[in-house]
N, CA and C atoms as an extended XYZ file, in Angstrom:
459
Properties=species:S:1:pos:R:3:atomname:S:1:resname:S:1:resid:I:1 pbc="F F F"
N         0.854       -1.171        0.000 N   MET     1
C         0.000        0.000        0.000 CA  MET     1
C         0.889        1.218        0.000 C   MET     1
N         0.538        2.125       -0.824 N   THR     2
C         1.198        3.413       -0.796 CA  THR     2
C         0.454        4.275        0.201 C   THR     2
N         1.167        4.725        1.195 N   ILE     3
C         0.586        5.624        2.184 CA  ILE     3
C         1.227        6.979        1.962 C   ILE     3
N         0.441        7.903        1.479 N   GLU     4
C         0.956        9.244        1.241 CA  GLU     4
C         0.479       10.141        2.375 C   GLU     4
N         1.436       10.678        3.125 N   ILE     5
C         1.110       11.514        4.282 CA  ILE     5
C         1.594       12.924        4.006 C   ILE     5
N         0.690       13.886        4.179 N   THR     6
C         1.006       15.286        3.938 CA  THR     6
C         0.587       16.100        5.152 C   THR     6
N         1.510       16.904        5.662 N   ASN     7
C         1.157       17.797        6.765 CA  ASN     7
C         1.098       19.218        6.234 C   ASN     7
N        -0.121       19.696        5.993 N   GLU     8
C        -0.338       21.059        5.533 CA  GLU     8
C        -0.699       21.978        6.696 C   GLU     8
N        -0.683       21.435        7.915 N   SER     9
C        -1.059       22.232        9.087 CA  SER     9
C         0.160       22.943        9.660 C   SER     9
N        -0.116       23.877       10.555 N   GLU    10
C         0.958       24.615       11.217 CA  GLU    10
C         1.567       23.830       12.365 C   GLU    10
N         0.909       22.780       12.811 N   LEU    11
C         1.391       21.997       13.940 CA  LEU    11
C         2.277       20.849       13.472 C   LEU    11
N         3.238       20.524       14.301 N   GLU    12
C         4.112       19.393       14.018 CA  GLU    12
C         3.388       18.104       14.384 C   GLU    12
N         3.514       17.102       13.539 N   VAL    13
C         2.881       15.803       13.760 CA  VAL    13
C         3.957       14.741       13.593 C   VAL    13
N         3.943       13.729       14.467 N   ASP    14
C         4.901       12.629       14.372 CA  ASP    14
C         4.493       11.723       13.208 C   ASP    14
N         4.996       12.050       12.026 N   LEU    15
C         4.602       11.339       10.814 CA  LEU    15
C         5.116        9.911       10.780 C   LEU    15
N         6.193        9.626       11.508 N   THR    16
C         6.717        8.263       11.572 CA  THR    16
C         5.713        7.344       12.262 C   THR    16
N         5.156        7.820       13.381 N   ARG    17
C         4.151        7.005       14.084 CA  ARG    17
C         2.864        6.911       13.280 C   ARG    17
N         2.499        7.970       12.596 N   VAL    18
C         1.314        7.943       11.743 CA  VAL    18
C         1.491        6.882       10.656 C   VAL    18
N         2.648        6.872       10.029 N   GLN    19
C         2.962        5.874        9.000 CA  GLN    19
C         2.892        4.462        9.574 C   GLN    19
N         3.499        4.263       10.732 N   SER    20
C         3.505        2.935       11.364 CA  SER    20
C         2.093        2.461       11.673 C   SER    20
N         1.261        3.359       12.191 N   LEU    21
C        -0.108        2.969       12.500 CA  LEU    21
C        -0.880        2.646       11.223 C   LEU    21
N        -0.739        3.453       10.192 N   ALA    22
C        -1.445        3.190        8.929 CA  ALA    22
C        -1.064        1.813        8.387 C   ALA    22
N         0.213        1.465        8.457 N   GLU    23
C         0.664        0.145        8.011 CA  GLU    23
C         0.074       -0.958        8.890 C   GLU    23
N         0.039       -0.715       10.194 N   HIS    24
C        -0.515       -1.692       11.134 CA  HIS    24
C        -1.998       -1.951       10.836 C   HIS    24
N        -2.754       -0.890       10.626 N   VAL    25
C        -4.180       -1.026       10.328 CA  VAL    25
C        -4.369       -1.744        8.994 C   VAL    25
N        -3.547       -1.386        8.001 N   ARG    26
C        -3.632       -2.062        6.698 CA  ARG    26
C        -3.454       -3.569        6.866 C   ARG    26
N        -2.435       -3.960        7.600 N   GLU    27
C        -2.168       -5.386        7.794 CA  GLU    27
C        -3.282       -6.062        8.586 C   GLU    27
N        -3.732       -5.413        9.649 N   ALA    28
C        -4.765       -6.005       10.499 CA  ALA    28
C        -6.082       -6.178        9.755 C   ALA    28
N        -6.394       -5.253        8.849 N   LEU    29
C        -7.627       -5.339        8.073 CA  LEU    29
C        -7.457       -6.187        6.815 C   LEU    29
N        -6.262       -6.725        6.640 N   ARG    30
C        -5.957       -7.600        5.514 CA  ARG    30
C        -6.226       -6.911        4.177 C   ARG    30
N        -5.747       -5.645        4.104 N   LEU    31
C        -5.866       -4.879        2.869 CA  LEU    31
C        -4.713       -5.241        1.944 C   LEU    31
N        -4.980       -5.304        0.679 N   HIS    32
C        -3.984       -5.650       -0.325 CA  HIS    32
C        -2.798       -4.692       -0.230 C   HIS    32
N        -1.570       -5.191       -0.393 N   PRO    33
C        -0.384       -4.314       -0.306 CA  PRO    33
C        -0.378       -3.177       -1.329 C   PRO    33
N        -1.145       -3.317       -2.416 N   LEU    34
C        -1.157       -2.276       -3.437 CA  LEU    34
C        -2.300       -1.270       -3.261 C   LEU    34
N        -2.985       -1.324       -2.121 N   VAL    35
C        -4.037       -0.348       -1.822 CA  VAL    35
C        -3.379        0.984       -1.476 C   VAL    35
N        -3.916        2.066       -2.025 N   ASP    36
C        -3.397        3.410       -1.762 CA  ASP    36
C        -4.298        4.151       -0.787 C   ASP    36
N        -3.669        4.900        0.108 N   VAL    37
C        -4.412        5.739        1.057 CA  VAL    37
C        -3.648        7.036        1.258 C   VAL    37
N        -4.387        8.115        1.409 N   GLY    38
C        -3.793        9.407        1.705 CA  GLY    38
C        -4.186        9.852        3.099 C   GLY    38
N        -3.230       10.446        3.803 N   VAL    39
C        -3.479       11.021        5.125 CA  VAL    39
C        -3.027       12.466        5.043 C   VAL    39
N        -3.950       13.376        5.279 N   ILE    40
C        -3.645       14.800        5.139 CA  ILE    40
C        -3.994       15.511        6.439 C   ILE    40
N        -3.057       16.286        6.938 N   PHE    41
C        -3.277       17.109        8.126 CA  PHE    41
C        -3.482       18.540        7.678 C   PHE    41
N        -4.584       19.142        8.101 N   VAL    42
C        -4.906       20.507        7.704 CA  VAL    42
C        -5.284       21.340        8.930 C   VAL    42
N        -5.166       22.644        8.787 N   ASP    43
C        -5.550       23.569        9.848 CA  ASP    43
C        -7.065       23.707        9.910 C   ASP    43
N        -7.530       24.485       10.880 N   GLU    44
C        -8.965       24.601       11.125 CA  GLU    44
C        -9.748       25.232        9.975 C   GLU    44
N        -9.199       26.239        9.306 N   ALA    45
C        -9.942       26.895        8.222 CA  ALA    45
C       -10.238       25.926        7.076 C   ALA    45
N        -9.232       25.201        6.547 N   PRO    46
C        -9.559       24.240        5.484 CA  PRO    46
C       -10.464       23.104        5.968 C   PRO    46
N       -10.295       22.691        7.228 N   MET    47
C       -11.154       21.626        7.758 CA  MET    47
C       -12.595       22.125        7.873 C   MET    47
N       -12.760       23.369        8.267 N   THR    48
C       -14.101       23.949        8.326 CA  THR    48
C       -14.729       23.954        6.942 C   THR    48
N       -13.960       24.358        5.936 N   ASP    49
C       -14.473       24.367        4.561 CA  ASP    49
C       -14.927       22.971        4.129 C   ASP    49
N       -14.119       21.960        4.419 N   LEU    50
C       -14.469       20.580        4.067 CA  LEU    50
C       -15.705       20.113        4.835 C   LEU    50
N       -15.756       20.456        6.105 N   HIS    51
C       -16.863       20.028        6.964 CA  HIS    51
C       -18.189       20.628        6.481 C   HIS    51
N       -18.161       21.895        6.113 N   VAL    52
C       -19.361       22.562        5.605 CA  VAL    52
C       -19.743       21.978        4.246 C   VAL    52
N       -18.758       21.839        3.375 N   ARG    53
C       -19.026       21.377        2.006 CA  ARG    53
C       -19.555       19.947        1.940 C   ARG    53
N       -18.938       19.033        2.704 N   TRP    54
C       -19.265       17.623        2.556 CA  TRP    54
C       -20.245       17.099        3.601 C   TRP    54
N       -20.309       17.738        4.757 N   MET    55
C       -21.192       17.239        5.817 CA  MET    55
C       -22.304       18.224        6.155 C   MET    55
N       -22.232       19.416        5.559 N   ASP    56
C       -23.198       20.478        5.838 CA  ASP    56
C       -23.278       20.779        7.336 C   ASP    56
N       -22.114       20.746        7.980 N   GLU    57
C       -21.988       21.012        9.417 CA  GLU    57
C       -21.075       22.214        9.610 C   GLU    57
N       -21.373       23.083       10.583 N   PRO    58
C       -20.535       24.264       10.792 CA  PRO    58
C       -19.244       23.936       11.549 C   PRO    58
N       -18.234       24.775       11.365 N   GLY    59
C       -16.995       24.689       12.130 CA  GLY    59
C       -16.112       23.525       11.738 C   GLY    59
N       -14.914       23.507       12.309 N   PRO    60
C       -13.991       22.416       12.004 CA  PRO    60
C       -14.405       21.139       12.727 C   PRO    60
N       -13.989       20.014       12.185 N   THR    61
C       -14.183       18.733       12.856 CA  THR    61
C       -12.821       18.085       13.022 C   THR    61
N       -12.770       16.964       13.696 N   ASP    62
C       -11.487       16.312       13.970 CA  ASP    62
C       -10.977       15.497       12.788 C   ASP    62
N       -11.876       14.723       12.143 N   VAL    63
C       -11.453       13.835       11.062 CA  VAL    63
C       -12.592       13.669       10.052 C   VAL    63
N       -12.208       13.620        8.789 N   LEU    64
C       -13.137       13.309        7.707 CA  LEU    64
C       -12.508       12.228        6.839 C   LEU    64
N       -13.343       11.347        6.340 N   SER    65
C       -12.872       10.273        5.472 CA  SER    65
C       -13.556       10.388        4.125 C   SER    65
N       -12.764       10.180        3.073 N   PHE    66
C       -13.272       10.262        1.711 CA  PHE    66
C       -12.923        8.966        0.978 C   PHE    66
N       -13.815        7.957        1.082 N   PRO    67
C       -13.550        6.683        0.408 CA  PRO    67
C       -13.597        6.830       -1.099 C   PRO    67
N       -12.810        6.004       -1.780 N   MET    68
C       -12.757        6.059       -3.242 CA  MET    68
C       -13.337        4.794       -3.882 C   MET    68
N       -12.679        3.665       -3.728 N   ASP    69
C       -13.075        2.458       -4.459 CA  ASP    69
C       -13.986        1.519       -3.664 C   ASP    69
N       -14.510        1.994       -2.545 N   GLU    70
C       -15.409        1.194       -1.716 CA  GLU    70
C       -14.825       -0.179       -1.397 C   GLU    70
N       -13.562       -0.200       -1.019 N   LEU    71
C       -12.900       -1.446       -0.641 CA  LEU    71
C       -13.377       -1.896        0.731 C   LEU    71
N       -13.328       -3.184        0.959 N   ARG    72
C       -13.706       -3.761        2.246 CA  ARG    72
C       -12.537       -4.561        2.786 C   ARG    72
N       -12.499       -4.783        4.104 N   PRO    73
C       -11.396       -5.571        4.673 CA  PRO    73
C       -11.335       -6.961        4.061 C   PRO    73
N       -10.134       -7.517        4.057 N   GLY    74
C        -9.966       -8.890        3.619 CA  GLY    74
C       -10.304       -9.836        4.757 C   GLY    74
N        -9.939      -11.093        4.565 N   SER    75
C       -10.179      -12.109        5.590 CA  SER    75
C        -8.890      -12.886        5.810 C   SER    75
N        -8.942      -13.845        6.697 N   GLU    76
C        -7.771      -14.690        6.943 CA  GLU    76
C        -7.345      -15.412        5.668 C   GLU    76
N        -8.316      -15.751        4.821 N   GLU    77
C        -8.047      -16.525        3.615 CA  GLU    77
C        -7.618      -15.680        2.423 C   GLU    77
N        -8.128      -14.450        2.337 N   ILE    78
C        -7.891      -13.649        1.139 CA  ILE    78
C        -7.793      -12.162        1.496 C   ILE    78
N        -6.869      -11.486        0.810 N   LEU    79
C        -6.712      -10.049        1.015 CA  LEU    79
C        -7.820       -9.295        0.290 C   LEU    79
N        -7.985       -8.023        0.650 N   SER    80
C        -8.943       -7.176       -0.054 CA  SER    80
C        -8.516       -7.020       -1.510 C   SER    80
N        -9.371       -6.428       -2.286 N   ALA    81
C        -9.021       -6.094       -3.663 CA  ALA    81
C        -7.994       -4.967       -3.668 C   ALA    81
N        -7.303       -4.826       -4.794 N   GLU    82
C        -6.407       -3.680       -4.979 CA  GLU    82
C        -7.267       -2.450       -5.254 C   GLU    82
N        -6.665       -1.279       -5.090 N   GLY    83
C        -7.385       -0.065       -5.446 CA  GLY    83
C        -6.976        1.116       -4.600 C   GLY    83
N        -7.784        2.152       -4.679 N   VAL    84
C        -7.552        3.369       -3.911 CA  VAL    84
C        -8.534        3.375       -2.756 C   VAL    84
N        -7.999        3.267       -1.545 N   LEU    85
C        -8.835        3.258       -0.355 CA  LEU    85
C        -9.508        4.615       -0.176 C   LEU    85
N        -8.736        5.686       -0.306 N   GLY    86
C        -9.273        7.033       -0.160 CA  GLY    86
C        -8.367        7.886        0.695 C   GLY    86
N        -8.933        8.974        1.227 N   ASP    87
C        -8.171        9.927        2.026 CA  ASP    87
C        -8.791       10.095        3.405 C   ASP    87
N        -7.910       10.266        4.382 N   VAL    88
C        -8.310       10.635        5.736 CA  VAL    88
C        -7.726       12.015        5.984 C   VAL    88
N        -8.585       12.966        6.346 N   VAL    89
C        -8.152       14.335        6.619 CA  VAL    89
C        -8.332       14.585        8.112 C   VAL    89
N        -7.254       15.017        8.766 N   ILE    90
C        -7.250       15.222       10.217 CA  ILE    90
C        -6.848       16.657       10.527 C   ILE    90
N        -7.510       17.241       11.508 N   CYS    91
C        -7.177       18.584       11.966 CA  CYS    91
C        -6.446       18.477       13.308 C   CYS    91
N        -5.126       18.703       13.330 N   PRO    92
C        -4.366       18.557       14.575 CA  PRO    92
C        -4.792       19.525       15.680 C   PRO    92
N        -5.287       20.706       15.323 N   GLN    93
C        -5.715       21.652       16.345 CA  GLN    93
C        -6.925       21.115       17.116 C   GLN    93
N        -7.866       20.532       16.385 N   VAL    94
C        -9.028       19.930       17.038 CA  VAL    94
C        -8.576       18.714       17.850 C   VAL    94
N        -7.675       17.932       17.279 N   ALA    95
C        -7.140       16.767       17.997 CA  ALA    95
C        -6.462       17.193       19.296 C   ALA    95
N        -5.740       18.292       19.265 N   ARG    96
C        -5.054       18.796       20.460 CA  ARG    96
C        -6.068       19.109       21.570 C   ARG    96
N        -7.143       19.798       21.209 N   ARG    97
C        -8.169       20.142       22.208 CA  ARG    97
C        -8.834       18.880       22.761 C   ARG    97
N        -9.126       17.934       21.896 N   GLN    98
C        -9.759       16.690       22.344 CA  GLN    98
C        -8.829       15.889       23.243 C   GLN    98
N        -7.553       15.900       22.940 N   ALA    99
C        -6.574       15.182       23.772 CA  ALA    99
C        -6.516       15.791       25.165 C   ALA    99
N        -6.557       17.110       25.242 N   GLU   100
C        -6.535       17.778       26.552 CA  GLU   100
C        -7.751       17.372       27.379 C   GLU   100
N        -8.924       17.348       26.754 N   VAL   101
C       -10.152       16.967       27.451 CA  VAL   101
C       -10.084       15.496       27.881 C   VAL   101
N        -9.555       14.645       27.010 N   ALA   102
C        -9.478       13.205       27.297 CA  ALA   102
C        -8.341       12.861       28.259 C   ALA   102
N        -7.393       13.786       28.430 N   GLY   103
C        -6.285       13.541       29.342 CA  GLY   103
C        -5.204       12.635       28.792 C   GLY   103
N        -5.017       12.659       27.471 N   HIS   104
C        -3.903       11.890       26.911 CA  HIS   104
C        -3.119       12.760       25.928 C   HIS   104
N        -2.036       12.189       25.416 N   GLU   105
C        -1.161       12.946       24.523 CA  GLU   105
C        -1.831       13.221       23.184 C   GLU   105
N        -1.437       14.329       22.589 N   GLU   106
C        -1.985       14.738       21.290 CA  GLU   106
C        -1.780       13.669       20.223 C   GLU   106
N        -0.598       13.055       20.187 N   ILE   107
C        -0.331       12.032       19.171 CA  ILE   107
C        -1.279       10.852       19.326 C   ILE   107
N        -1.640       10.520       20.566 N   ASN   108
C        -2.569        9.405       20.771 CA  ASN   108
C        -3.948        9.732       20.202 C   ASN   108
N        -4.363       10.992       20.307 N   GLU   109
C        -5.632       11.403       19.716 CA  GLU   109
C        -5.550       11.334       18.192 C   GLU   109
N        -4.424       11.774       17.648 N   ILE   110
C        -4.240       11.719       16.195 CA  ILE   110
C        -4.262       10.270       15.703 C   ILE   110
N        -3.618        9.371       16.428 N   LEU   111
C        -3.623        7.958       16.042 CA  LEU   111
C        -5.025        7.367       16.126 C   LEU   111
N        -5.775        7.762       17.138 N   LEU   112
C        -7.162        7.327       17.271 CA  LEU   112
C        -7.981        7.816       16.075 C   LEU   112
N        -7.797        9.083       15.722 N   LEU   113
C        -8.547        9.656       14.592 CA  LEU   113
C        -8.169        8.982       13.276 C   LEU   113
N        -6.899        8.661       13.101 N   LEU   114
C        -6.474        7.972       11.879 CA  LEU   114
C        -7.111        6.588       11.801 C   LEU   114
N        -7.106        5.861       12.897 N   THR   115
C        -7.737        4.538       12.927 CA  THR   115
C        -9.223        4.666       12.594 C   THR   115
N        -9.877        5.618       13.231 N   HIS   116
C       -11.300        5.862       13.003 CA  HIS   116
C       -11.555        6.172       11.526 C   HIS   116
N       -10.732        7.053       10.974 N   GLY   117
C       -10.889        7.436        9.575 CA  GLY   117
C       -10.668        6.279        8.619 C   GLY   117
N        -9.669        5.453        8.902 N   MET   118
C        -9.408        4.301        8.032 CA  MET   118
C       -10.547        3.284        8.103 C   MET   118
N       -11.151        3.132        9.279 N   LEU   119
C       -12.296        2.224        9.386 CA  LEU   119
C       -13.473        2.736        8.555 C   LEU   119
N       -13.675        4.049        8.542 N   HIS   120
C       -14.718        4.600        7.677 CA  HIS   120
C       -14.407        4.301        6.206 C   HIS   120
N       -13.132        4.363        5.831 N   LEU   121
C       -12.762        4.113        4.434 CA  LEU   121
C       -13.106        2.701        3.977 C   LEU   121
N       -13.120        1.757        4.902 N   VAL   122
C       -13.434        0.370        4.530 CA  VAL   122
C       -14.876        0.003        4.861 C   VAL   122
N       -15.709        1.019        5.105 N   GLY   123
C       -17.133        0.773        5.210 CA  GLY   123
C       -17.744        0.736        6.591 C   GLY   123
N       -16.952        0.909        7.640 N   PHE   124
C       -17.537        0.929        8.981 CA  PHE   124
C       -18.203        2.271        9.224 C   PHE   124
N       -19.241        2.253       10.052 N   ASP   125
C       -19.949        3.472       10.400 CA  ASP   125
C       -20.440        3.350       11.839 C   ASP   125
N       -20.940        4.445       12.365 N   HIS   126
C       -21.433        4.432       13.745 CA  HIS   126
C       -22.746        5.192       13.876 C   HIS   126
N       -23.536        5.182       12.812 N   ALA   127
C       -24.826        5.874       12.824 CA  ALA   127
C       -25.840        5.145       13.707 C   ALA   127
N       -25.775        3.828       13.729 N   GLU   128
C       -26.691        3.015       14.534 CA  GLU   128
C       -25.930        2.417       15.717 C   GLU   128
N       -26.613        2.184       16.843 N   PRO   129
C       -25.940        1.666       18.049 CA  PRO   129
C       -25.115        0.399       17.819 C   PRO   129
N       -25.645       -0.554       17.052 N   GLU   130
C       -24.894       -1.796       16.798 CA  GLU   130
C       -23.653       -1.534       15.951 C   GLU   130
N       -23.789       -0.653       14.960 N   GLU   131
C       -22.643       -0.277       14.132 CA  GLU   131
C       -21.576        0.402       14.990 C   GLU   131
N       -22.014        1.304       15.843 N   GLU   132
C       -21.079        2.013       16.716 CA  GLU   132
C       -20.327        1.043       17.621 C   GLU   132
N       -21.060        0.111       18.203 N   LYS   133
C       -20.437       -0.881       19.088 CA  LYS   133
C       -19.362       -1.674       18.347 C   LYS   133
N       -19.697       -2.135       17.140 N   GLU   134
C       -18.748       -2.916       16.342 CA  GLU   134
C       -17.534       -2.076       15.934 C   GLU   134
N       -17.794       -0.872       15.423 N   MET   135
C       -16.700       -0.030       14.941 CA  MET   135
C       -15.766        0.389       16.072 C   MET   135
N       -16.333        0.826       17.189 N   PHE   136
C       -15.497        1.308       18.279 CA  PHE   136
C       -14.727        0.174       18.953 C   PHE   136
N       -15.309       -1.031       18.974 N   ALA   137
C       -14.584       -2.187       19.512 CA  ALA   137
C       -13.382       -2.516       18.632 C   ALA   137
N       -13.572       -2.506       17.318 N   LEU   138
C       -12.470       -2.773       16.396 CA  LEU   138
C       -11.428       -1.664       16.465 C   LEU   138
N       -11.874       -0.427       16.569 N   GLN   139
C       -10.960        0.707       16.706 CA  GLN   139
C       -10.066        0.521       17.925 C   GLN   139
N       -10.657        0.149       19.054 N   LYS   140
C        -9.889       -0.071       20.284 CA  LYS   140
C        -8.925       -1.246       20.116 C   LYS   140
N        -9.397       -2.315       19.504 N   GLU   141
C        -8.558       -3.494       19.276 CA  GLU   141
C        -7.345       -3.138       18.414 C   GLU   141
N        -7.558       -2.388       17.349 N   LEU   142
C        -6.461       -1.987       16.467 CA  LEU   142
C        -5.452       -1.103       17.192 C   LEU   142
N        -5.936       -0.144       17.949 N   LEU   143
C        -5.025        0.743       18.690 CA  LEU   143
C        -4.275       -0.016       19.772 C   LEU   143
N        -4.980       -0.862       20.524 N   ASP   144
C        -4.314       -1.645       21.577 CA  ASP   144
C        -3.222       -2.528       20.989 C   ASP   144
N        -3.508       -3.182       19.871 N   SER   145
C        -2.501       -4.057       19.272 CA  SER   145
C        -1.331       -3.244       18.721 C   SER   145
N        -1.600       -2.047       18.208 N   PHE   146
C        -0.520       -1.175       17.733 CA  PHE   146
C         0.380       -0.761       18.892 C   PHE   146
N        -0.212       -0.331       19.990 N   TYR   147
C         0.587        0.091       21.148 CA  TYR   147
C         1.382       -1.077       21.724 C   TYR   147
N         0.804       -2.281       21.662 N   GLU   148
C         1.517       -3.465       22.131 CA  GLU   148
C         2.741       -3.739       21.257 C   GLU   148
N         2.569       -3.661       19.943 N   VAL   149
C         3.691       -3.860       19.020 CA  VAL   149
C         4.765       -2.808       19.279 C   VAL   149
N         4.351       -1.561       19.456 N   GLU   150
C         5.298       -0.471       19.735 CA  GLU   150
C         6.080       -0.718       21.014 C   GLU   150
N         5.406       -1.173       22.057 N   SER   151
C         6.077       -1.361       23.339 CA  SER   151
C         7.046       -2.544       23.308 C   SER   151
N         6.820       -3.483       22.388 N   ASN   152
C         7.702       -4.640       22.267 CA  ASN   152
C         8.847       -4.420       21.291 C   ASN   152
N         8.836       -3.267       20.629 N   ALA   153
C         9.882       -2.991       19.623 CA  ALA   153
C        11.155       -2.475       20.272 C   ALA   153
């Protein structure tokens, strides 16, 4: 998978950890190695523009996902199809505020948002209670396994 990461925001982001997490999620979801994904960090003004344009919601948001080829996770037996997964757009300023409220580091919030965004790219949603339960459980599982791999490295 080609993971293209761009930081267009004014804040510094640990792009090495972002890359590592994106690779971890790709492997865990059994996505084909040739799947492409973009991760873009933007400031509040561009995020507000995207949020208004695509979600018809005011103000900046933390993360938006823009799926392309409607790919789905693979299985133990077979990888997903090749293609373009899509883009995840994250606003580090919003992530910073959320991290302060949650009482954890900013990078951990960014990693959470990236995981959340990638799950949206492969078709997960949280509009209904059962969907939310499934998506958030998988999100936690992916992050926990990533942190475990990191701590053992």
